[in-house]
N, C-alpha and C positions, 0 to 999 in steps of 0.2 A: 940656879935658876928656878924661879918659882913660876907658879901658874899665871900671875899677872904678866910675866914677860914672854911666856910661851902663847898665851891666848891670842895676841895679834897676829902671831906668825901662822898659827893654825888657821885663823880666819881668813888670812891672806891667801893661804895655800888652797883652802876651800873654794874661796872666791875665784881664784885664777883657774881652778879645775872646773868650775861651773861655767865660766866663760868660755873655756876651751870646748867644753861639751856642747854648749848652746851654738858656738860657731860652726861646730861640726854638723850639728844637727841642721843648721840653715843651709850649709854647703850641700847636704845631701838633698834637701828640698830643691835648691837651685838646680842640682843635677837632673832631678826628675822633671822639673820645668823645661829644662833644656832638651830633653829626650822628647817631651811633648811637642815642643816647637819644631824640632827637627822632624818629627813624624808629620806634622801638619804641612811643613814645607815639601816633603815628599809627596803628600796627597795633593798639594797644589800643583806640583810639577806633573803629577799623573793627570790632573784635570786639565791642564793646559795641553798636554800631549793629545788627550782625548779630543778636546776642542779643535785642535790643529788638524787632527786627522778627519774629523767631521766636516770641517771647512774645505780641506782639500777634496773630499768625496763630492761635497755640494758644487764645488767649482767644476769638477769633471763632469757631473750630470748637467750642469749648466751649459758647459761647452757641447756636450753631446745634443742636448735639445736644440741648441742653435744650429748645429750641423744638419740635424734632422729637418728643422724649419727650412734651411736653404735648399736641401734635397727636394722637399715637397714643392717649394717654389719653383725649382728648376723643371721638375716633373710636370707641373701644371703649365709652365710656359711651353714646353715641348708638346704637350697634349693639345694645348690651344692652337699651336702652330700647325699641327697636323690637320685639324678640322678645316 
């Protein structure tokens, strides 16, 4: 075997090694991107939970104020009936 016969084999091995290296490098980048997306999904879920909690509190306060308005209205009616 001389150099002319070995050179294409060496070139093929080097090229294949380079391709495998770059595929691994890209896979690592995809993994990092995947982690970021997962973190953003968790952040989104936390935001939704906070929004639902705030909405629930607002609804409770709305119901309480409606009840207070009804009570005041009843008190006024009773007060005016006594006069």
